[in-house]
N, C-alpha and C positions, 0 to 999 in steps of 0.2 A: 128512112131517108136513102135515096139512091146515091151512088158514088158521085155522079155528076153534080149533085147538090151539096156535097161535102166541101167545106172550106178549110184549106190547109195554109198555115203560116210558117214560113221558113225564116229563121232568125240567125243572123251572123253579125259580129261586131263591125266588120269592115269588108269592103271589096278589095280588089287588088290581086296580085299574083300569090298563089300558095296552094298547097295540097287541099286544105280544108275548103278553100274557095272553089276549087275544081269539083270536089265532092258535092258541095252545096249546089253548084250549077247542075251537075248530073242528076241529083235528087229532084231539083226543081223541074227540069225538062221531063224526066220520066213520070213524076207524079202529075204533071199538068196534062198528060195524056188521058187521065181518068178523073181528075179532081180540079176544083178551082184553087189555084195556087197563087199566093201573094208572097213576095220576098220582102223581108224587113232587115234594115241595116241601121246601126246606131247613128251614122252620119255618112255623108257622101264625100269625105276627104280624099278617098282614093277612087280611081275609075273602076267601073265594072268591066273587067277584062274578059269575063266569061258571061256575056249577056245571054239570058234565056228567052227573052221575049215576054216573060211574065211581068205583071205589075210590081213595081218596087215602091216601098214606103220607107222613108227615112225618118228616124226619130228626131233627127237634127239636134242630137245631144253629144257633144264632144267629151273628151276626158277632162281631167282636172289636174292641176299642178300640185296642189297640196292635198293632204288627206281629207280635209273638210270639203274641198272642191270635188274630189273624187266621190265622196259620199253623196254630195248634192247631185252630181251627174247621175249616179246610180239610181237615186230616188226618182229623178226626172224620167229616166229610162223606164222604170217600173210603171210610172203613171201613164206615160205615152203608150207603152206596150199594152197595158190593160185596156186603154181606150180603143186602140186598134182592134184588139181581140173582140171587144164587145161590138164595135161598129161593123166589123166584117163577119160577125157570127162564126167565129173560128171553132171548128170541131177538133182539130189536131194542130198542135204547134211543135215544130221540130227545130231544135237549136244546134248550132255548130260552134265549138270553141267555148272555153270555160266561162268567160264573161257573159256571153249570150245564154249559156246554160243557166247561170244564176238568175239572170233577168227573166228568162222564160219560166223557170219553175216558180219564182216568187210572184210573178204577175198572172198566175193561173186564174181564170175566171170560169172554170167549169169544163174546159176542154181537156182532152188527153194530151200529155206532153211526152216528148222524147228528147233526150240529150244525146247527141252523137259525139262520142269521145274519139279524138284524133290523137293517138299516141299515148304513152304511159306518162303519168305524173310522178311515179315513184322515183325515177332516176333523172328527173329534169333538173339540170344545173341552174336554171333560172328561178327555181323555187328555193330561195335561201333566206336566212335571217329569221326574225320573228314573224314576218308576214308569210314567209314560206312555211314555217312551222304551223301557223294558223290555217293556211290553205290545206296542207297535207294532213294535219291531224284533226281538224275540226270541220272546215267548210266542205272539202271534197267528200269525205265520208258521209256527212250529214245530207248534202244535196243529192249525191248520186245513189243513195240508198232509199230515197223517198219514193213512194208509189207514184206511178204516172197517171193515175186517174184521180178525179176529185171525189 
């Protein structure tokens, strides 16, 4: 398969201002010079302040207030993301930020996956309590050590 025929999906939880969003944009622009790139966001609550000109697909799934609602939203994201990957015949999916990384890795349908890590989670003050322990001790090691090929 030639490079022009390869389909890449870039996944991020949200647009708006931020370092990860800027890197997402830069990757999108550079990769689009050689590949078919589609951008995917969980929802369009925030404006795309770094537009690339590439097609954008929104999963149209927001967050949830309760634990149950969050789990439901996560499941819906996985289902929508799998559908997009199949429909667009994605060869490579690249995610930015932790929530998108989980969804990207768990929705794999045969494509290669890459999780771009922005900063260290080891000393992140926002990772606290029992959920922080679960993220640092179970989820992050499990997901970030998984192979990127199917």
